[in-house]
C-alpha positions in Angstrom: -22.8 48.6 -22.5 -24.7 46.4 -24.6 -23.5 45.4 -28.2 -25.7 46.1 -30.8 -27.4 42.4 -31.6 -27.5 41.1 -35.2 -30.1 39.6 -36.8 -30.1 36.0 -37.6 -32.5 33.8 -39.3 -33.5 30.3 -39.1 -31.0 28.7 -41.7 -28.2 30.5 -39.3 -30.2 29.2 -36.3 -30.4 25.3 -37.9 -26.4 25.6 -38.9 -26.1 26.2 -34.7 -27.6 23.4 -33.8 -25.8 20.7 -35.6 -22.3 22.9 -35.4 -23.6 22.2 -31.3 -24.0 18.6 -31.8 -20.3 18.2 -33.4 -17.9 21.3 -34.2 -15.9 18.3 -36.7 -19.0 18.8 -38.6 -18.6 19.7 -42.4 -20.0 21.8 -43.8 -21.3 19.7 -46.9 -22.8 17.2 -44.2 -24.6 20.2 -42.7 -25.5 21.1 -46.7 -26.7 18.4 -46.6 -28.9 17.4 -43.2 -30.4 20.7 -43.7 -31.3 21.2 -47.3 -29.2 23.6 -48.6 -26.1 24.7 -50.4 -22.5 23.8 -49.2 -21.4 27.4 -50.5 -24.0 29.0 -48.2 -23.2 27.0 -45.0 -19.6 28.1 -45.5 -20.7 31.5 -46.1 -22.8 31.8 -43.3 -20.5 30.1 -40.8 -18.1 32.5 -41.5 -20.8 35.1 -41.7 -21.2 33.5 -37.4 -17.9 33.7 -36.3 -16.9 37.0 -38.3 -19.2 38.5 -36.3 -18.4 36.5 -32.9 -21.7 35.0 -32.4 -20.0 31.8 -32.5 -16.3 30.5 -31.5 -15.8 27.1 -33.0 -13.3 26.2 -30.1 -12.0 22.5 -28.1 -13.7 22.2 -24.9 -11.8 20.9 -22.3 -13.5 18.8 -19.6 -11.4 19.4 -16.6 -12.4 16.7 -14.8 -10.3 14.5 -17.2 -7.0 16.3 -16.1 -8.0 15.7 -12.4 -9.8 19.1 -11.2 -12.2 17.7 -9.3 -12.6 20.8 -6.3 -14.6 23.3 -7.5 -15.2 27.2 -6.2 -16.8 30.2 -6.9 -15.9 33.0 -5.2 -17.2 36.5 -5.2 -15.0 39.1 -4.3 -14.5 42.4 -3.6 -11.4 44.1 -5.5 -9.9 47.6 -4.4 -10.5 49.9 -7.5 -6.8 50.2 -7.5 -6.1 46.8 -8.0 -8.8 46.1 -9.3 -7.2 45.7 -13.2 -3.8 44.2 -12.5 -5.7 41.6 -10.5 -8.4 40.7 -12.7 -4.7 40.5 -14.9 -3.4 38.3 -12.2 -6.3 35.6 -12.4 -6.1 35.4 -15.9 -2.3 34.3 -15.5 -3.4 31.6 -12.4 -4.3 28.1 -14.0 -7.2 27.4 -11.7 -9.1 31.0 -12.3 -11.4 29.8 -15.7 -14.3 32.1 -15.4 -13.7 36.1 -14.2 -17.3 37.9 -14.5 -17.7 41.7 -13.3 -20.6 42.2 -10.7 -22.0 44.9 -9.3 -23.2 44.8 -5.4 -20.9 43.8 -2.3 -19.0 41.7 -4.1 -17.2 42.5 -7.8 -15.9 40.4 -8.6 -16.4 36.5 -9.8 -14.2 33.7 -10.5 -14.6 30.3 -11.2 -11.3 27.9 -10.1 -10.8 24.1 -10.0 -7.7 22.5 -9.1 -6.4 19.8 -8.3 -7.4 18.0 -4.5 -9.0 19.9 -1.6 -6.7 21.5 0.0 -5.3 23.7 -2.8 -8.1 25.4 -2.6 -8.6 25.5 0.7 -5.3 27.4 0.4 -6.2 29.5 -1.7 -9.5 30.3 -0.8 -8.0 31.0 2.9 -4.5 32.3 2.8 -3.7 33.5 -1.0 -6.7 35.2 -1.4 -6.6 37.3 2.1 -3.1 37.8 1.9 -3.9 39.4 -1.6 -3.8 43.3 -0.4 -6.7 45.4 -1.5 -8.8 41.5 -2.1 -11.7 40.7 0.3 -13.1 37.0 -0.1 -17.3 38.1 0.3 -18.5 34.7 0.0 -17.4 30.8 -2.0 -19.4 28.2 -2.9 -17.8 24.9 -3.8 -19.1 22.9 -6.5 -19.8 19.3 -5.7 -20.9 18.6 -9.7 -22.1 21.0 -12.4 -24.9 20.2 -13.9 -25.2 22.3 -16.5 -22.6 24.0 -18.5 -22.5 27.3 -20.6 -20.7 25.1 -23.6 -24.1 22.9 -23.2 -26.4 25.8 -24.0 -28.0 27.5 -27.5 -30.2 30.5 -28.4 -34.0 29.3 -28.8 -35.2 28.8 -32.5 -37.9 32.1 -31.4 -34.6 33.9 -31.0 -34.0 33.8 -34.5 -36.2 35.8 -38.0 -38.5 33.7 -40.8 
């Protein structure tokens, strides 16, 4: 199930680069920086948001709130409980990422905890005690080096 790719150009790229540096930057400042009309910048930003190419949102740094214990966990979740389990993960404040997968594991979650004991209990007790859920493997993350909120497409992805 792939999405039809919308065509974006170099002006969109320049706007995205400016917004990725500072999402609070004004349209007038972007217009001055990339030397185009402010109305064009506003329209382009609206189009980028409406097409879901970008989201202008707040990125929270979990470590600033004491969430230093991080684990990526690969799970095998039975089909009968799959949707319900995903709903419960979305409600769990320790789960910050959920992805469907193929292979031995069919669900990957990223979790953040205030301490290692809380993380240990989740991985070793809470998940295995959930009927229809099997922990395939997990990876303790002592340090995130590069995160999704730092990624942007490359300029060659944009037409002239």
